[in-house]
N, C-alpha and C positions, 0 to 999 in steps of 0.2 A: 460608078461614081455615085456617092450618096448625095441626095438633095433634099430628102425629107426633113422638114422642120426649118429649112433655110430659105424657102421661097419668099417668106415675108421678112427676111432679115433686114432688107434695105428700108423697110417701112417702120422699123422699131425705134428709130430716132435715137435719142441719147439715153433712153431708159435701159433698165436691166432686163432684157427680154429672154425669149426661149433659147436663142443662139448663145447668149452669154451664160445662161445657166448650164447649158450643155458643156461648154468649154470649161466652166468652173468645176463641174463634177469631175471631169477628166483630170484637171490640175490638182484638185484636192485628193483624189484617189491616188495619183502618182506620188504626191507629197507624203501621204500617210504610209504608203508601202515603203518608200525610200527612207523615211524617218525610222520606222520600226526596224528595217533591215540594217541600217548603218549603226543605230544604237545597239541593236542586238549583237552585231558583229564586234563592236567595241567591247561590250560586256564579255562576250565569249573569249576574245583574245586576252583580255585582262585576267579573266578567271583561269585560263589555261596557263598563263605565265606565272600567276601567283598562287596556284593551287598548293604547291608544297609549302610555301610560306604560311598560308592560311591554316593548313593541317598542323604544322608545328606550333603555331601560336595558339590555336584553339586548344591544343593539348596542355598548354601552359596556363590556361585560364582556370579559375575555380570550376569545379565539376558541375555546379549548377548552370554555369554559362556554357561550358564546353559541350554539354549535351544538346544545347540549342544551336549548334554550329551552322546547320542549314539555314535557320531563320536569321542568324546574325549576318551571314553572307547575303541573304535575300534583302535584309534591311539596309545593309551597306550599299548595295547597288541601287536600291530604290532611292535612297537619299542622295545618290550621285547623279540621278537622272537630269536635274536641271544643269549640272555642270557639264555633263556629256552633251546635252542639247546646245548649250552656249558655245561649245567648242567645235561643233560640226554643222550648225544650222545653215550657214551659207552653202556648204557643199551639198546638203540635202536639197536646198532650194534649186540650185543649178542642175543637179542630177534629175530631180523630178520634172523640171521644166524641159529638159532635153527629151525625157521619156514621153511627156505629154505632147510636145510638138511632134515628136517622131510618130506617135500614134495618129495624130491628125493628118500629118503628111502622108503616112503610109496608107491611110484610108482615102486619101485625096479629098479631104473635107475642107481644107482651107481655100482651095480654088473656087468652089461655089460661093463661099462667103465673099471673096473678092469680087466675083461677078455681080453680086447684088449691090455693089457700090460702096461697101465698107472699106475703110483703110486698114492696113495691117495692124496699126497701133490700136484701132478700135476693136479689131478681132481679138487681140491679145490682152484687152483690158482686164478680163478675169484673172489672167496669169499675173499681171502686175499688181492686182489687188492682193493676191496671195503673197507676193513678194513683200509688199508694204506691210501686210499683217504680220509676216514673220519678223520683219524689222522691229515693229512695235512690240511684239511678244518678247524679243530678245532684250529690249530696253527695260520692259516691265519686269521680266524674270530676274535680271541682274539687280535691279534696285529693290524689289519688293519680295521676291521669292527666295533668293539666296540667304538673307539673314536668318530665316527660320529653318533652312535646311543645313546650313554650314555647321552649327554646333553638333548636330546629330551625325553628320557625315564624318566629322573629325573624331567623335567618340568611337564610332564603329571602326574607323580606320585604325585608331590606336589599338583596339582589341585584335583586329585581324592582321595588321601589318607589323605591329610592335609587341603584341602580346601583353598589353597593359590595359587593365580595366580603368585605371585612373592615370591618364597620360602625365608623365613628368617631364617638364622642360627645365633644363639645367643651365646655370651660369649665363644669364641673359642681362642685357642692358636695354632699358626702354627710355628713350628721350622724349619728353613731352614739351609742349610749348611753354613759354614763360620761364625758361631757365631751370626746369625741373628734370632731374635724371634719377631713374630708379634702377638699382641693382638687386638681384636676388640669386641665391644659390640654387634653389629649387622652387618650381611652381607646379602644384598638382591641379590640373585643369578642371577635372570634375569636382573635386573637393573645394576648389577656389581658395587654396591655401598657399601662401608664400612662406618660404623658410630662408633664414639668413638675409633679411631685408635691410637695404640702405637706401635712403632718399636724400639726394643733394639738391638744395634749392639756392639758386644764385639770382638775386635781384639787385641791380645797382651795385653798391659796395657791400650790401649785406649778404652773408652766406650762413646757411643753417644746415644741420645734418640730423636726420631721423634714422635711428637704428632700432631693429626689433629682431628677436629670435624667430618670431613667426607672426603672420598676419592672416586672419580669416575674414572673408567677406560675408557679411550678414545683411540681408535686406530688411529684417524685422528686429534688429538689435535695439537695446534700450536707448541708444543715442541716435537712432535712425540708421539708414542704409549707409554702409561704408566698411572700412577695414578696421577690425578690432585686433589690437596688437598684444602679443605676449612678450614681456620684457622690453617694452617700448621705451625709448629715451630720445629726447630732442635737445640739441645744443642751443643755447641762447646766444644770438649774434652779439659779438663784442665782449663776451665773458667766457669763462671756463666752466660755467655752470651747466648742469643737465637737469631737465625736468622729466618726471615720469609721464608716460603717455599711454593711454588705453585705447584711444580712437584717433584715426586720421583718414581724411578722404583721399590722400595720395594723389592730389592734383586732379580729382574727378575721374580717376582711372578705375572703371568698373570692370568686372570679368569679361563682359562682351567686348569692350574696347581692347582690353589686354589680349584677348584671344586674337584679335585682328592685328594688333601691334606685333605679336609674336610670329605672325606669318613670315616665312622666308620671302626674300625678294622675288624668287621664282614663283611664289604662290600668290602674288598680289592679284592675279586674274580671278581669284575666288572672292574678291572684295567688291562692294557696291560702289556706285559713283560717289555717293556721299562719303563713304569711308576714304576713298582715294582723294577726294577734295580736301579732307582734313589732313591727310598725310602730305599732300602737295603744299598746303598752306603752312604746315608746321616744319616740313623738311624739304624745302625747294631745292636743296643741293643734291638730292638723291634722284638721278635721272630715271631710275626704274619706275618711280611712282608717277612722274609726269608722263612717261611713255605708256604705262599701263592705263592711266586715265584716258589719254587721247586714243590709244589703241582700242580700248573698249568702246569708244565712240565710233571709230572708223570700221571696226570689224562687222557690226550689223549692216553697215552700208554695202559690205561685200555681197550681200544677198542680191541687191540690184545690179551691182557692178559685174559680177560673174554672169548673171543672166544676160546682160547687154553684150558681154563678150562672146557668150556661147551661142545665143540665138541666131546670129547671122549665118553660122555654119549649119544649123539645123534647118533654117528657112531658105534652102537652095532649091529652086524649082527646076534648074537644069538637071540633065542626066548626070549621074556620078555615083561613086561608091559612098554608101552611108558610113561605112567604117572609116573611110578617109576623112569625111566631114567631122565625125566624132573625134578622130585623132587630132585634127587641127584645133578643134575647140578645146581639147584637153591640153594641148601645147600652150595655147594662149592663156588659159586659166592657170596652168602650171607656172608660166612666166610671171604672172601676177603674184602667186603665192611665194615663189622664190625671191622675187624683188622685195616683197613685204618682209620676209624673214631676214634678208640681208640688211635692210634699213633698220629693222627693229634691233638687230645686234649692234649696228653702228650707233644707234641712239642709246642703247643700254651702256655701251662703253664710253659714251661721251664724245665720240668722234664727230657726230653732227648733233644739232639740237634735237631733243626728243620729240618736240612738236612737229618739226619737219620730217623726222623719221616716221612718225605715225601717219601723217597726212599725205606725203608726197606720192607713195605708190597708189593710194586711192584716187588722188586727183589725176595722176598720169593715166592710169588704166581706165578710170571712169570716163575721161575724155575720149580715149580710144574706143571704148565700148559704145559711146553715143555716136561717134563717127561711123563705126562699123554697122550699127543697127540702122542708122539713117540711110546707109547705102545699100540696104537690102533691096534687090530688084524683084518687083512683083508683076 
């Protein structure tokens, strides 16, 4: 039984002492290994499943790009890293916590810490600091990191998965706030060009219509940043007259916002909290947006929730099979994930309110986790 470095643990008070640094190093090491392993596994599985698609689409690209196939794939997965991280971070946290506690328990290092008079919560403080840091990084990454990675991820995805250098979105309707609705036949994402454009504006009893053969977005145009129209015409409300139009802001719809508006409802997890707040405010009747906003708030909390659920099974000082304890922990964590998935589907279908669907599993299993952790026998 190791006791070196722990004989003064009881005299360290509330500061961050030698014992805390030792536990923190183990937790950070386990977290780094689990993060690299799980993200690497995701990339490998995705690459194996998509290899034929990538090969076919790279052959369809211009030769100058096709010869850079390896670097295109590498860049695509690099710009996907924040999205991979946000999708698996809680699972990385709970897995690394189980490994870290398993290492401490296997070396019989927690018992000497308890003998010095420390509580179990105090011993595990470095672990909970890692959990809270991971929660903070998830919130930060979604709000501030995704906006810079999303356009590049989408561009490389268009080349590898669709074989398009300039991705084309066809036959879409975009509804903005204030009674503005935009239709277009085609939108070239990289070129920022709409073709076959119509914009309907309804305010009170007044209705107007803007049509254009094409519209290009320019940031340094002669009339400022906005959409410059080809064959643009606008109807004058209350008359049959049309006026020629060269420039129109299209309701403040810039390419960045248009890219987000064009995300399918299943892709709203790629959006930031600010983006989702705008969508919820403008389209409160769409349950997927409300569910995505609140789901992106509750999912980072799963870092703490899953750790509280799993630790009581790892922190068993009685004799027993380690595999049995891990199996029980996986069952409890799996029950949370299945319940969360069921409620999200019910919320997306409108069967229950999306806010309840997002928060109920977190509150239920969070309460259970607190009870289980508080009942750990030391």
